[in-house]
Structure formats: C-alpha cells, structure tokens
C-alpha positions, 0 to 999 in steps of 0.5 A: 500499500502506498504511503506518504513517503512515497512521493517524497522517495524517502525511506521509512525508518520506524522511530519508535518500536514495541514487543506485543504479545500475541495479538490473539491469545496474549502469549508471550512465547513465539518462534522465528519464521522469517525476516523481512524488509530492508535489511531484514529488519522486520521480524514474523514469528509464529505464536507457540500457543496459537500459532498466529504468525504476527510481526514482533517487534513492530513499529509502534501503532501511534499517530506518527505510523497511522500518518505514514501508512494511510494518510494517502490511502484515499488519494490513491483510489481513482474514483475517489479522486475523479470526484476529489476536487467537487467535495474539496471545492463543496464541503456543505453541498447537497449530495445531488451536487455530486452525486455518482451515476454508473455513467461516471465509472469506467469499466473496470469499476462497473465490472468491480461494482458488478463483481461485489454485487455478485458478493452480496448475492452470495450473502443472501443466499447464505442468510435466506434474506436481505437486511441491514449490511456493514462494511467495515474497512468500506472505503470508497463505499463500492461494496456499500454501493453493491449491498444498496443496489441489491436492495439492502440498507448499508452503513459504512466505516473507514479509518480515512475521513476523506473516503467516507466524505466520499462515500456520503456526499457521492454515493449517499450511504451512512458512513463513520470515519474512525477505529471501528470499537471505538466509533458508538454511532456504528451500533446505532445503525444495527444491529447488523445481519452482515458484517463485511470486513475485507483485508482490514483487520490484519492491518490494527493491533487490537483484533479482540476489540474489533471481535467483541463488536462483530459479537455484539452488532451481529442480529440474531442468525446475522453472518460475519465475512472476515477476509484475511490474508492466508499466512500458511498457504503453499506459496507463501510456505515455498516463498519462506523456503525459497528465502532461506536457501538465498534464491528469492529476494525481498521485494520491498520498497523503502517508503514501505510500512510494514502494515500487516501486524499479522497474517493468520491461518484457519486455526488462530482464526478459529480460536480467535472469533470462539472467544467472543461467541462467534462460531465458523460455519464455513470457510475457504480460500480465494483469488481476487481474480475469482472471489467467489471460486466460480471456475472449476480450477478455483473450486478445485484449489480454493474451494476444496484443497483451501490452497489459495493466498487469502481466507473467506471466513463465514461465522454466525454467533454461537 
C-alpha cells in the first residue's frame, strides 16, 4: 500500500518500536519464522500457543505510524480522485450536487461493482433474506453501494475521513470515520444481518476488541464475513523456503510500512472468534481474480483444497 513517503522518495525508518504479546491469544512465547524488509529489519514470528504469525517487534502503532501508512490511502483510489475536487470545493454541498452515476464509472469500476453485487448475492443465498449490511473498512463504499443496489440497507466505516466523505456525499450512503471499536455511532445503525470486513483486521493491533464488537453488533443468526491473507498457503511456505536458501529476495519498497501486523491461518482465527462467541460455519480460500470461486480450477484449489493466499471465513453467533 502506498504511503506518504512514496512521492517524497524517502525510506520509512520506524522511530519507535514495541514488542507485543500474541495479538490473538496474549501468549508471550514465540519462535522466528521469517525476516523481511530492508536489511531484514522486520521479523515475523509464530505464537507458541495459537500458531498465529505476527510481527514482533513492530513499529509502534501510534499517530506517526497511522499518518505515514494511511494518510495517502484515499489519494490512490481512482474513483475518489475523480470527484475529489468537487468534494473539496463544496464541503457543504447537497449530496445531489456531486452524486455519482454508473455513467461516471470506467469499465473496470463497473466490473468491480458488478463483482461486489455478486458477493452480496452470495450473502443473500447464505442468509436467506436481505437486511442491514455493515462494511468495516469500507474505503469509498463500493461494497455498500453494491448492497444498496441489491436492496439492502448499508452502512460503512473506515479510518479515512476523505473516503467516508466521498461515500456519504457522492454515493449517499451512511458512513463514519474512525476506529471501528471506538465509533459508537455504528451500533446505533444495527444490529446487522451481515458484517463484512475484507483485508482490514490484519492492519489493526487489537483484533479482540474488534471481534467483541462484531459479536455485539450482529443480529440473531447474522453473518460475519472475514477476509484475511492466508499465512500458511503452499505458495507462502515455498517463498519462505526459497528465501532461506537465498534463492529469492524481498521485493520491498523503501517507502513502504509493514502494515500487516499479523497474517493468520484458519486455526488461530477459529480460536479468536470462539473467544467472542462466534462460530465458523464455513471457510475457503480465494483469489482476487475469482472472488467466489466460480470456475472449476478455483473450486479445486480454493473450495476443496483450500490452498490459496486469501482466507474467507463465514461465522455466526454460537
């Protein structure tokens, strides 16, 4: 993910470090599994209790880290940038003044919206009806837009205030800016029939706080869809072996921050969710090129062998 240091062509050098316990279970003991980044300054370790792979030590998750890692987050979104000037020039504009239409989107954005609608349809089939949808880490709100297009009531939350302003002004969708577990307004919009959190939770230091909120804000019988990187995929394991043998080098940009604080496998996630009254009812891996594993090869690799680089976990209150 681009950072504020990219355009300045500066190297990210952490000024403060911290040595966390396991973010999932709190265990203090671990063993090293990988060194990465410039001069191998970052270490990935595995918890000796729950087997979570996490960074230790890690840059301190403070205002400095958040500013460097995420302040340029919105500026790398093509659709956001198309409407950016209208939003900045008209901070008090009526939503209809800057409203996006399908005609404003390029073909790739239209394809992304349709793909998101397929994902929402997947939830409808799983849940059996439509209802209230929450996207945690919503960015510009295209998953929420897909839910609305499918007849759901949607709410989004994201750390990026500009992106949330885009969603509320340009898409007309309710949104909040801030840390999910600290934003009380979200609960007032629930309970939610689906909580969707895709490739977000691995960026935050306190997953137990988030899972507590997931459990509190899910409706009876509601679905949590959690999507995260899969640390123990065959491809990831092979890459680590090649690095140890000196046959592969890190492709690490100097301006980049190590924003994945942990990358779980299914076992640690199952234990984490169970701690908060959430039971996994289904899981698979997937590719960004085929989110729902619709082709035969995707079904074979991701649905049956579960051998991909991304995990999709469906959980409900136990």
